[in-house]
C-alpha positions as CSV (number, residue, x, y, z in Angstrom):
1,M,-17.8,-28.7,-1.1
2,S,-18.2,-25.5,0.7
3,F,-18.6,-22.4,-1.8
4,V,-17.3,-19.4,0.8
5,T,-14.9,-20.5,3.8
6,V,-14.7,-17.5,6.2
7,V,-12.2,-17.7,8.9
8,G,-12.5,-15.3,12.1
9,S,-14.5,-13.9,14.7
10,I,-18.1,-14.7,16.3
11,N,-19.9,-11.8,18.7
12,V,-22.8,-11.1,19.8
13,D,-23.5,-7.4,19.2
14,L,-25.5,-5.3,21.0
15,T,-27.0,-2.3,19.5
16,S,-28.4,0.9,20.7
17,Y,-30.0,3.2,18.4
18,L,-29.7,7.0,19.0
19,D,-31.9,9.9,18.6
20,R,-29.1,12.1,18.5
21,W,-24.5,11.5,19.3
22,P,-24.3,11.9,23.1
23,Q,-21.1,15.1,23.8
24,V,-18.2,14.0,26.1
25,G,-19.7,13.2,30.0
26,E,-23.7,13.1,28.5
27,T,-26.1,10.5,29.6
28,V,-28.4,10.3,26.3
29,S,-31.2,7.3,26.7
30,V,-31.1,5.2,23.5
31,R,-34.4,4.7,20.6
32,E,-33.9,0.9,21.2
33,T,-31.4,-1.9,21.9
34,V,-31.1,-5.1,20.0
35,F,-29.0,-8.0,20.8
36,S,-27.9,-10.2,17.8
37,L,-25.3,-12.7,15.9
38,G,-22.3,-10.8,15.2
39,G,-18.2,-10.3,14.2
40,K,-17.3,-9.9,10.8
41,G,-16.2,-13.0,10.0
42,A,-19.8,-14.3,11.4
43,N,-21.1,-11.6,9.6
44,Q,-19.4,-12.4,6.1
45,A,-20.4,-16.1,6.5
46,V,-24.4,-15.3,6.7
47,A,-24.3,-13.1,4.1
48,A,-22.7,-15.6,2.2
49,Q,-24.8,-18.4,3.2
50,R,-28.2,-16.1,2.1
51,L,-27.2,-15.3,-1.3
52,G,-26.1,-19.1,-2.1
53,G,-22.4,-19.4,-1.0
54,A,-23.1,-22.7,0.6
55,A,-20.8,-21.1,3.7
56,T,-18.6,-22.5,6.3
57,F,-16.9,-20.7,9.3
58,I,-13.9,-21.9,11.4
59,G,-13.8,-19.6,14.3
60,A,-13.3,-19.8,17.7
61,V,-16.2,-18.5,21.3
62,G,-16.3,-19.1,25.0
63,T,-18.0,-21.8,27.3
64,D,-20.9,-18.7,28.5
65,G,-24.4,-18.2,27.9
66,F,-22.9,-15.7,24.7
67,A,-21.6,-18.2,22.6
68,Q,-24.7,-20.9,22.6
69,Q,-26.7,-17.7,21.9
70,A,-23.8,-16.9,19.2
71,V,-23.9,-20.1,17.6
72,G,-27.3,-21.3,17.8
73,D,-27.9,-18.1,15.5
74,L,-25.4,-19.5,13.2
75,R,-26.5,-23.0,12.3
76,Q,-29.8,-22.1,12.2
77,E,-28.5,-19.8,9.2
78,G,-27.1,-23.3,7.6
79,V,-23.8,-22.1,8.1
80,G,-21.7,-25.2,8.3
81,A,-19.7,-24.5,12.0
82,L,-15.9,-25.3,13.5
83,L,-15.5,-23.8,16.5
84,R,-13.1,-24.7,19.0
85,E,-14.6,-23.9,22.7
86,V,-12.1,-21.6,25.2
87,P,-12.9,-22.3,28.6
88,E,-10.9,-19.6,30.1
89,A,-11.9,-16.5,27.2
90,A,-15.5,-14.7,27.1
91,T,-17.2,-15.2,23.8
92,G,-16.4,-11.8,21.4
93,L,-18.8,-8.7,22.1
94,A,-19.6,-5.9,20.5
95,F,-21.6,-2.7,21.7
96,I,-22.2,-0.6,19.0
97,D,-24.2,2.3,18.7
98,V,-26.4,3.7,15.5
99,G,-26.8,7.6,14.9
100,P,-29.9,8.8,13.6
101,E,-28.3,9.1,10.2
102,G,-27.0,5.4,10.0
103,G,-23.6,5.6,10.9
104,N,-22.0,3.8,13.8
105,M,-19.4,3.4,16.0
106,I,-18.2,-0.2,17.8
107,R,-16.5,-1.1,20.7
108,L,-15.0,-4.2,20.0
109,A,-13.7,-6.7,23.0
110,G,-12.4,-9.7,21.0
111,G,-12.3,-12.7,23.7
112,A,-12.6,-16.0,22.6
113,N,-11.4,-14.6,19.3
114,L,-8.3,-13.6,19.3
115,K,-7.4,-16.9,21.0
116,L,-7.8,-18.4,17.6
117,T,-4.6,-20.0,16.6
118,P,-2.6,-21.4,13.5
119,A,-2.9,-24.7,15.1
120,D,-6.6,-24.5,15.1
121,I,-6.9,-23.7,11.1
122,H,-4.2,-26.2,10.6
123,R,-6.7,-29.0,12.2
124,H,-9.0,-28.1,9.1
125,A,-6.8,-27.6,6.1
126,D,-9.1,-30.5,4.0
127,V,-11.8,-27.6,4.3
128,L,-9.6,-24.9,3.3
129,A,-8.5,-26.7,-0.1
130,E,-11.8,-28.1,-0.7
131,S,-13.1,-24.6,-0.7
132,R,-13.7,-22.3,-3.6
133,V,-13.1,-19.0,-1.8
134,V,-11.2,-18.6,2.1
135,L,-12.9,-15.3,3.4
136,L,-10.5,-12.9,6.2
137,Q,-10.6,-10.0,8.5
138,N,-8.5,-8.4,10.7
139,E,-10.8,-9.6,14.0
140,I,-8.5,-12.5,14.5
141,N,-4.6,-12.6,15.5
142,L,-3.1,-12.3,12.0
143,D,-0.2,-15.6,12.3
144,T,-3.9,-17.2,12.0
145,S,-5.1,-15.1,9.0
146,L,-1.5,-16.4,7.2
147,E,-2.1,-19.9,8.1
148,A,-5.6,-20.2,6.7
149,A,-4.2,-17.9,3.5
150,R,-0.8,-19.9,2.5
151,L,-2.9,-23.1,3.5
152,A,-6.0,-22.2,0.6
153,R,-3.6,-20.8,-1.6
154,R,-1.3,-23.9,-1.9
155,A,-4.6,-25.7,-2.6
156,G,-5.3,-23.3,-5.8
157,T,-7.9,-21.3,-3.1
158,L,-8.6,-18.3,-4.2
159,V,-8.1,-15.8,-0.6
160,I,-9.7,-12.3,-0.5
161,M,-8.5,-10.5,2.7
162,D,-10.6,-7.1,4.0
163,P,-8.4,-5.7,6.5
164,A,-10.6,-4.2,8.8
165,P,-10.7,-3.0,11.7
166,A,-7.5,-1.1,9.6
167,P,-4.3,-2.8,10.6
168,S,-2.2,-1.1,13.2
169,P,0.6,-0.8,12.5
170,A,0.2,-1.2,8.5
171,W,0.6,-4.3,6.8
172,T,3.8,-4.4,5.2
173,H,4.0,-5.9,1.1
174,G,5.1,-9.1,2.4
175,V,2.3,-9.6,4.3
176,L,-0.8,-8.7,1.5
177,S,1.5,-10.5,-0.1
178,E,-0.3,-13.5,0.6
179,F,-3.7,-12.7,0.1
180,D,-5.0,-12.5,-3.7
181,I,-7.5,-9.7,-3.5
182,I,-8.2,-7.0,-0.1
183,T,-10.8,-5.2,0.3
184,P,-10.0,-2.2,2.6
185,N,-12.8,0.4,3.2
186,A,-11.4,4.1,2.2
187,H,-9.9,4.8,5.6
188,E,-7.9,1.5,5.7
189,A,-7.2,2.1,2.2
190,G,-5.3,5.1,3.7
191,G,-3.9,3.3,6.6
192,L,-2.3,0.8,4.5
193,L,-0.3,3.5,1.6
194,G,-0.8,7.1,3.4
195,W,-3.3,9.0,1.6
196,E,-7.1,8.3,2.2
197,P,-9.4,9.1,-1.0
198,K,-12.8,10.7,-1.0
199,T,-13.6,10.3,-4.4
200,L,-14.3,7.8,-6.4
201,Q,-11.2,8.9,-9.0
202,E,-8.9,8.8,-5.6
203,G,-10.6,5.0,-4.5
204,R,-9.7,3.7,-8.3
205,E,-5.8,5.6,-8.4
206,V,-5.7,4.0,-4.7
207,A,-6.4,0.7,-5.8
208,N,-4.0,0.8,-8.3
209,R,-1.2,1.1,-5.9
210,L,-2.7,-1.8,-4.2
211,Q,-2.6,-4.1,-6.6
212,A,1.0,-3.6,-7.0
213,L,1.0,-5.2,-4.0
214,C,-1.3,-8.6,-4.0
215,P,-1.4,-11.0,-6.8
216,R,-4.9,-10.3,-7.9
217,G,-5.5,-6.6,-7.1
218,A,-7.8,-4.1,-4.0
219,I,-11.4,-3.5,-4.2
220,V,-12.0,-0.2,-2.4
221,T,-15.5,0.7,-1.0
222,M,-15.9,3.8,-0.3
223,G,-19.5,3.9,1.6
224,G,-22.5,6.0,0.2
225,T,-19.9,7.1,-2.6
226,G,-19.3,4.0,-4.6
227,V,-16.7,1.1,-4.2
228,A,-13.4,1.3,-7.5
229,W,-11.0,-1.8,-8.2
230,A,-8.3,-2.3,-9.8
231,L,-8.6,-6.1,-10.7
232,D,-7.0,-8.8,-13.2
233,G,-6.4,-5.9,-15.2
234,D,-9.8,-3.9,-14.7
235,N,-9.6,-0.5,-13.2
236,D,-12.6,1.0,-12.8
237,C,-15.6,1.9,-10.1
238,L,-19.2,2.6,-10.0
239,P,-21.4,5.0,-7.5
240,A,-23.2,3.6,-4.9
241,P,-26.9,2.9,-5.1
242,Q,-29.2,5.5,-4.0
243,V,-31.4,3.9,-1.5
244,A,-32.7,4.9,1.9
245,S,-30.1,4.4,4.7
246,I,-31.1,4.1,8.5
247,D,-28.1,1.1,9.3
248,T,-25.1,1.1,8.1
249,V,-23.8,-1.5,10.3
250,A,-22.2,-5.0,8.3
251,A,-22.8,-3.8,5.1
252,G,-19.3,-4.1,4.3
253,D,-19.9,-7.7,5.8
254,C,-22.5,-8.3,3.8
255,F,-20.4,-7.2,0.6
256,N,-17.6,-9.4,0.9
257,G,-20.1,-11.9,1.5
258,A,-21.7,-11.9,-1.2
259,L,-18.4,-10.6,-3.5
260,A,-17.2,-14.1,-2.4
261,T,-20.2,-16.1,-3.2
262,K,-20.1,-14.5,-6.9
263,L,-16.5,-15.0,-7.1
264,G,-16.4,-18.2,-5.8
265,A,-19.8,-19.5,-8.6
266,G,-17.5,-18.3,-11.1
267,A,-18.7,-14.5,-12.0
268,S,-16.1,-12.1,-13.4
269,P,-15.1,-9.8,-10.7
270,R,-17.2,-6.7,-12.4
271,A,-20.1,-8.4,-12.1
272,A,-19.2,-10.2,-8.6
273,I,-19.0,-6.5,-7.7
274,I,-22.0,-5.4,-8.5
275,F,-24.0,-8.1,-7.2
276,A,-22.4,-7.0,-3.5
277,M,-23.3,-3.1,-4.1
278,Q,-26.8,-4.5,-4.8
279,A,-26.4,-6.8,-1.7
280,A,-24.6,-3.9,0.5
281,A,-26.9,-1.3,-0.5
282,L,-29.9,-3.1,0.8
283,A,-28.8,-4.3,4.0
284,T,-28.5,-0.7,4.4
285,T,-31.9,-0.1,4.8
286,R,-32.0,-2.5,7.5
287,K,-31.2,-3.0,11.3
288,G,-29.4,-4.9,12.8
289,A,-25.9,-6.7,11.9
290,A,-27.1,-10.4,10.7
291,A,-30.2,-9.2,10.7
292,S,-30.3,-7.1,7.9
293,L,-28.4,-9.1,5.7
294,P,-30.5,-10.0,2.8
295,F,-31.2,-13.6,1.1
296,L,-30.8,-14.4,-2.1
297,E,-34.6,-14.1,-3.0
298,D,-35.1,-10.3,-1.5
299,L,-32.0,-9.2,-4.0
300,Q,-34.5,-10.3,-7.0
301,S,-37.7,-9.2,-5.5
302,N,-36.3,-5.4,-4.4
303,R,-34.1,-4.9,-7.4
304,V,-31.2,-1.8,-6.3
305,T,-30.7,-0.4,-9.4
306,L,-26.7,1.2,-10.2
307,S,-25.5,4.1,-12.3
308,A,-23.4,3.2,-15.0
């Protein structure tokens, strides 16, 4: 059995590290450039696998050299890969610029990810039904994610949706009700409700409002500020751990993969959130997307503490 099945995107990331952000029309030299496995779906699957989640990934790639690299990297991580090959589309690519403080800007070419269809998902209905958690994101077509959610929930599997990138137009109540738990960041939550939280207390209020739209509730991640949630009747927040962050790429993916792993293992929502916050904080102290994701032993030996 797979504890966590991720349905979503797989990319090759081209990440450049900048000493400063350029102005429009300006050319600047980069400090370092790295090719690596990426895509929110693949990142989340790797995070879950490294943290003990026995992960399976369902997605699509092209038939180009980038596909060979991405699939090889994914399988090397031990993730079960159920991939459709799409000859008429390129493998997904992400062009990531990381600034001097660790923040990032991403340009995304969806490619084969956007060719994954509900029919592709239906062929793996047994995998979804046998999983404990199905994890989704917004880098594939919404109707494909909805098919995965419906098949999984019909079998009693917990469904978590990370609505990233931010849906445009904003999803309706009918769409949100298809997912047990949603995990937007502050910007994405603002897009869904029309009001972006700036403080943890505002995050709690936003999470509480979103809880009314989903069967179990919402978790709002707020970067270096912390996390707020309204889940299974618990409405609370915690400040982010204080770490020496150098690269925030894939921190949200790490959070979601860790969250799904802990919930799949039977942890309480609060315990799963704390575990996910610790994992995501540690990921920001490392460069890269999938490369930055911690193993369980890393988390155990580099204890990241949270304020009460």
